[in-house]
NUKE-741207 format. One line per 10 residues: number of its first residue (from 1); for each residue x, y, z of C-alpha. Coordinates in steps of 0.1 Angstrom, whole numbers. Example, Ala and Ser with C-alpha at 12.3 -4.5 7.8 and 13.67 -1.06 7.14 Angstrom:
1	123:-45:78; 137:-11:71
This chain:
1	-196:558:-200; -161:550:-185; -157:559:-149; -127:582:-141; -108:571:-110; -111:594:-80; -74:601:-78; -74:612:-115; -103:635:-108; -84:650:-79
11	-53:656:-101; -74:673:-128; -91:694:-102; -57:703:-87; -44:713:-120; -74:734:-127; -71:752:-94; -34:758:-92; -27:765:-129; -42:799:-127
21	-24:831:-136; -10:853:-109; -37:870:-87; -34:906:-76; -22:894:-42; 4:871:-58; 18:900:-79; 22:920:-47; 41:891:-32; 65:891:-62
31	70:929:-59; 77:928:-21; 104:900:-26; 120:920:-55; 121:951:-32; 136:933:-3; 163:913:-20; 191:935:-4; 177:924:29; 178:887:19
41	213:890:8; 224:907:40; 207:881:61; 225:854:40; 258:869:46; 252:874:83; 244:837:89; 271:824:65; 296:844:85; 288:825:116
51	305:790:117; 278:765:125; 295:732:119; 273:705:135; 297:700:164; 300:738:170; 270:740:194; 276:777:201; 277:786:165; 246:766:156
61	227:783:185; 239:818:173; 226:810:138; 192:799:153; 190:832:173; 194:852:141; 166:833:123; 144:835:154; 144:873:151; 134:870:114
71	106:845:122; 93:870:148; 90:896:119; 68:872:102; 46:869:132; 58:835:144; 64:824:180; 98:806:184; 113:782:209; 146:763:212
81	145:725:215; 173:713:236; 188:678:233; 203:657:260; 239:664:268; 249:629:257; 240:637:221; 266:665:219; 243:686:196; 230:722:200
91	193:714:194; 166:727:170; 148:760:163; 110:758:159; 88:786:147; 50:783:149; 18:800:137; -15:785:147; -47:788:126; -74:769:106
101	-71:781:70; -59:758:43; -33:731:45; -13:728:78; 23:732:66; 56:719:79; 86:737:66; 120:721:70; 155:736:71; 186:732:91
111	211:754:108; 243:734:108; 269:729:80; 296:704:73; 323:730:80; 336:726:115; 356:754:133; 389:735:128; 384:737:90; 396:768:69
121	369:794:72; 353:808:40; 332:839:46; 304:852:24; 319:868:-7; 303:880:-40; 323:866:-69; 303:884:-96; 268:898:-101; 253:863:-101
131	274:842:-78; 285:843:-41; 305:818:-22; 308:810:16; 305:780:40; 269:767:38; 258:795:15; 238:769:-5; 235:740:19; 216:753:35
141	217:787:49; 204:799:15; 174:776:19; 167:789:53; 167:825:39; 142:814:13; 118:802:41; 120:833:62; 119:859:34; 89:840:18
151	70:841:51; 79:878:57; 65:887:22; 32:869:31; 31:885:65; 36:920:51; 5:916:30; -16:900:57; -17:867:39; -6:845:69
161	-36:853:90; -53:822:105; -28:798:89; -11:769:107; 26:767:98; 55:750:116; 90:759:105; 115:735:119; 152:742:115; 173:713:129
171	207:718:143; 223:685:133; 212:676:99; 246:670:86; 256:646:114; 224:637:134; 227:631:172; 224:594:179; 200:578:185; 177:596:161
181	148:582:181; 159:610:205; 173:637:182; 143:635:158; 115:627:183; 101:662:187; 107:668:150; 85:638:140; 58:645:165; 52:681:154
191	52:670:117; 23:646:125; 2:676:133; 6:690:97; -8:679:63; 22:686:40; 60:689:44; 80:712:23; 119:709:26; 143:736:15
201	174:716:7; 193:729:-24; 172:735:-55; 183:719:-88; 173:751:-108; 138:767:-111; 120:738:-127; 129:707:-107; 121:695:-72; 123:663:-54
211	92:641:-50; 114:612:-36; 147:607:-19; 166:577:-12; 171:565:23; 204:553:38; 214:526:62; 246:508:72; 260:473:73; 289:455:89
221	304:422:75; 325:402:99; 344:372:84; 365:346:102; 387:319:87; 412:293:97; 446:307:102; 479:290:95; 508:291:71; 501:306:36
231	515:275:20; 483:257:28; 458:283:15; 431:268:-8; 436:232:6; 408:213:21; 423:215:57; 433:252:56; 405:267:35; 406:302:20
241	409:325:49; 390:355:59; 403:379:32; 393:357:3; 359:352:18; 353:389:22; 364:395:-13; 340:368:-27; 312:384:-8; 319:419:-19
251	323:409:-56; 291:388:-53; 272:420:-40; 285:439:-71; 276:411:-95; 241:404:-82; 228:437:-70; 246:466:-87; 223:468:-118; 192:475:-97
261	179:511:-102; 182:534:-72; 200:508:-52; 237:514:-41; 259:498:-15; 294:511:-9; 321:495:12; 338:523:30; 363:504:51; 379:470:48
271	403:457:74; 421:423:76; 454:407:82; 472:383:105; 465:406:133; 438:431:134; 422:458:158; 389:474:148; 375:505:166; 339:506:157
281	331:539:175; 359:558:156; 354:539:123; 391:531:121; 414:502:129; 449:488:126; 462:456:110; 494:436:107; 498:418:75; 523:390:74
291	521:376:40; 530:341:51; 500:339:75; 464:331:62; 442:359:76; 419:348:104; 396:379:105; 382:406:82; 358:434:88; 340:456:61
301	316:484:68; 294:502:43; 263:520:34; 231:508:16; 209:534:-2; 174:527:-15; 142:544:-27; 117:523:-9; 115:502:22; 106:472:1
311	138:477:-20; 158:480:12; 145:447:27; 148:428:-6; 184:439:-10; 192:429:26; 178:395:21; 199:390:-11; 230:402:8; 223:377:36
321	221:348:11; 253:358:-5; 271:360:28; 258:325:37; 275:309:8; 309:304:26; 341:293:11; 357:264:26; 371:271:61; 355:304:66
331	323:319:82; 308:352:77; 279:373:93; 264:405:81; 245:430:104; 224:459:92; 218:494:110; 188:514:101; 196:551:93; 175:576:75
341	144:562:59; 135:567:23; 111:594:11; 91:573:-11; 73:586:-43; 35:589:-35; 4:603:-52; 3:630:-26; 38:641:-36; 29:642:-72
351	-1:664:-64; 22:688:-46; 45:688:-77; 14:699:-96; 9:728:-74; 45:739:-77; 43:735:-115; 13:757:-116; 32:783:-96; 62:783:-120
361	40:785:-150; 21:814:-135; 55:831:-129; 64:825:-166; 91:801:-158; 75:771:-174; 65:738:-158; 83:721:-129; 92:684:-131; 103:657:-106
371	141:654:-103; 159:621:-103; 157:605:-67; 191:588:-74; 208:622:-76; 200:631:-39; 211:616:-6; 189:612:24; 176:643:43; 155:653:74
381	123:652:53; 126:613:51; 119:611:88; 84:624:84; 73:619:48; 55:587:57; 31:606:80; 22:633:55; -5:637:29; 23:650:6
391	60:659:7; 85:676:-16; 121:687:-12; 146:708:-32; 128:741:-27; 159:760:-14; 186:780:-29; 205:769:-60; 242:767:-66; 272:743:-69
401	297:726:-47; 277:718:-15; 299:702:12; 331:715:-4; 354:745:-1; 342:771:-27; 304:762:-23; 284:787:-43; 249:802:-45; 232:814:-78
411	221:849:-69; 201:854:-102; 178:826:-93; 176:834:-56; 147:859:-58; 127:837:-81; 131:808:-57; 119:828:-28; 90:840:-49; 82:803:-58
421	82:793:-21; 60:822:-11; 35:816:-38; 35:778:-30; 27:785:6; 1:811:-3; -17:787:-26; -16:758:-1; -30:779:28; -56:796:7
431	-72:766:-10; -89:736:5
């Protein structure tokens, strides 16, 4: 008889356990959330109407205070994690329950938005019976409301007793305080005490979640060349100059790396000329471009996105080799800066997907599938995914236009997404 691998047996057992119909307790969870949706929408409107752009420390803290009161209703103790003044960030809200039942869960949200106080303000407003708009209504104040309403539903039915759950709402997800070794230190250390991480960034509908997210990092290209009269360009004595060398390198990046799946690299700034001043701290510069002078210097900055650390390192090595093939009369150097790591696809993440799919099938919504990792940027979950037995994202609110004026939330899917989250947490905390 052929032996079945252990991980296959685990998946089969997971499917058997979590593909069950709704229990009586789960039906009560569904009813509680349906009954309390007016409370959920009011809470959403309240926090959307507080500006909490990342740099608005007061606003971020105010939103945190609102959610702290909601966590208290679910039986959580809360604390505020302050960051050093040098980071110029508000800090983070942490809510905790301690127990021994089921999986130890780490829930991830964030309090800040991309909309700073100097931008036009957009309050919460219903557009019709299924759509509302407002700053951060989807990304991710809607997701934060999903978390607290799901927990309140479980608490009301006595289903959180003896569970260990940490809910961590960061205050600077959109523009993380630097260095992240400081701004994410407490976040990472607390996550390490848990088994699984569930993140509530925007949902892509009711039947898709993220089992992987690409990481992001930066790069800087510095090119120098011989300067002189433009009439000598291309000659053996004058060479090609810095701008042509930068153009060669960028085009070679495109030709040799752009077809690799999940790998992208975008030059965001290019600066060169006969004279040049680059301000790295402000990501800006000035250049004087006399057309009769061969450019002596060029700077290019960009990002690099990847699905795995191995993919990132392989891409960096290819980019270094391309940079080293200098045109005559020029020299180039590329430097890389680590940013947010990748949330790599793992067997543990796939098992969590099976649990979610069991929930949505029990709800009558059909199976849930993994979304395309290339469709999402990096997020806070990526800092901790490597330490977890399983991690998934995209459990929050659904809608359109995140990070842009007119951002919306899908109010028809909102209750079902809260119910999905509550049932997922219930099943994870009540099954070994």
